[in-house]
C-alpha positions as CSV (number, residue, x, y, z in Angstrom):
1,M,158.3,-1.4,88.5
2,Q,156.5,1.9,89.1
3,H,154.0,3.0,86.2
4,R,154.4,6.7,85.1
5,L,151.6,8.8,84.3
6,D,151.7,10.6,81.4
7,T,151.2,14.4,82.5
8,E,150.4,15.3,79.0
9,Q,147.2,13.2,78.9
10,V,146.1,13.5,82.0
11,L,146.3,17.6,81.9
12,A,144.3,16.8,78.3
13,G,142.1,14.7,80.0
14,L,141.1,17.0,82.2
15,A,140.9,19.8,80.1
16,K,138.0,17.7,78.2
17,I,136.4,16.9,81.0
18,R,136.2,20.9,82.1
19,A,135.4,21.4,78.5
20,T,132.0,19.7,79.0
21,M,131.1,21.5,81.9
22,P,128.8,24.6,81.4
23,L,131.1,26.9,83.4
24,H,128.9,29.7,82.3
25,R,126.5,29.3,85.2
26,I,129.0,29.7,87.4
27,R,128.8,33.4,89.2
28,R,132.6,34.4,89.0
29,T,134.2,36.4,91.9
30,A,137.2,38.1,91.9
31,H,139.5,36.5,94.2
32,P,143.4,36.1,93.5
33,P,144.5,32.7,92.4
34,R,144.9,30.3,94.9
35,A,148.2,29.8,96.2
36,T,149.7,26.0,95.7
37,T,151.5,25.0,99.2
38,R,153.8,22.6,97.0
39,T,156.8,24.6,96.2
40,D,159.2,21.6,97.0
41,A,159.4,20.1,93.8
42,R,162.2,18.2,93.2
43,T,162.3,16.2,90.3
44,T,160.4,17.2,86.9
45,E,158.1,13.9,87.6
46,D,157.6,16.1,91.4
47,F,157.0,19.1,89.1
48,E,154.4,17.1,87.2
49,M,152.4,15.4,90.1
50,E,151.9,19.2,91.6
51,A,150.5,20.5,87.9
52,I,148.2,17.5,88.0
53,A,147.0,17.6,91.6
54,D,146.7,21.7,91.0
55,A,144.6,20.8,87.8
56,L,142.7,18.5,89.7
57,E,141.6,21.4,92.4
58,S,140.5,23.4,89.9
59,L,138.5,21.1,88.5
60,A,137.1,20.2,91.7
61,D,136.3,23.4,92.4
62,D,134.4,24.1,89.2
63,A,132.5,20.7,90.3
64,R,131.4,22.4,93.9
65,A,130.5,25.8,91.9
66,L,128.4,24.4,89.4
67,A,126.5,22.0,92.3
68,A,126.5,25.4,94.5
69,A,124.9,27.1,91.0
70,A,122.3,24.1,90.7
71,I,121.1,24.2,93.2
72,E,120.7,27.8,93.8
73,S,118.5,28.1,90.8
74,A,116.5,25.0,91.7
75,V,115.8,27.0,95.2
76,E,114.6,30.1,93.3
77,Q,112.6,27.8,90.7
78,A,111.0,26.5,93.9
79,L,110.5,30.0,94.8
80,D,108.2,30.7,91.9
81,V,106.4,27.7,92.8
82,Y,105.9,28.5,96.3
83,Y,104.6,32.0,95.3
84,A,102.7,31.0,92.4
85,A,100.9,28.4,95.3
86,A,100.2,31.1,97.6
87,E,98.3,32.8,95.0
88,L,96.1,29.9,94.0
89,A,95.5,29.1,97.4
90,R,93.4,32.5,97.9
91,Q,90.7,30.7,95.7
92,P,88.8,28.0,97.5
93,E,88.6,25.4,94.5
94,H,93.2,25.3,95.4
95,A,92.4,24.9,99.0
96,N,94.6,21.4,98.4
97,L,97.4,23.6,98.0
98,I,97.7,24.8,101.1
99,P,99.5,21.8,103.1
100,H,102.0,21.8,100.7
101,M,102.6,25.0,100.9
102,E,103.0,24.5,104.6
103,N,105.3,21.6,103.8
104,M,107.8,24.3,101.7
105,R,107.8,26.2,104.4
106,R,108.6,24.4,107.1
107,A,111.3,22.4,105.1
108,Y,112.8,26.0,104.1
109,H,112.8,27.1,107.8
110,E,114.7,23.9,108.3
111,Q,117.3,24.8,105.4
112,Y,117.8,28.1,106.0
113,G,116.5,28.7,109.7
114,H,114.4,31.8,108.7
115,A,111.0,32.2,107.0
116,I,110.9,32.3,103.4
117,P,111.2,35.8,102.0
118,T,108.0,37.1,100.4
119,K,107.4,37.8,97.0
120,E,108.3,41.0,96.9
121,E,111.5,40.4,98.8
122,T,112.6,38.2,96.4
123,E,111.9,40.4,93.2
124,R,113.8,43.3,94.8
125,R,117.0,40.7,95.6
126,R,116.6,39.5,92.2
127,A,117.1,42.9,90.7
128,R,119.7,43.6,92.6
129,E,121.5,40.8,91.7
130,A,121.1,41.9,88.0
131,V,122.3,44.9,88.4
132,D,125.4,43.4,90.7
133,P,125.9,39.9,89.6
134,V,128.5,39.5,92.3
135,R,127.6,39.1,95.6
């Protein structure tokens, strides 16, 4: 005997999950709704399964966007730490920060393929993004 999913219960559960997500952290861009490739629903059950699949894909998209936003936030905070360390490292009593800065430069270059932007470059970029948050 095949067990049938309660579509309303599944969709309600996904809605509860979505309600716990800090979606305000996601930068939304104006994208047209994703066209589904599943257009061959023949039965009510097929239609319900497609609705669940679409809801899961949408939830996964939001989860990926939240993860990307968290990574972006962490990188921005790491840049601020780097700039503060650079200021401090100019003083002889904080020379111990220099190896850490070198490690940060190396890691950033390996991840992004270019040098850490200057503080001024980062401030200009942040100012542009504050005016136009959708890149």
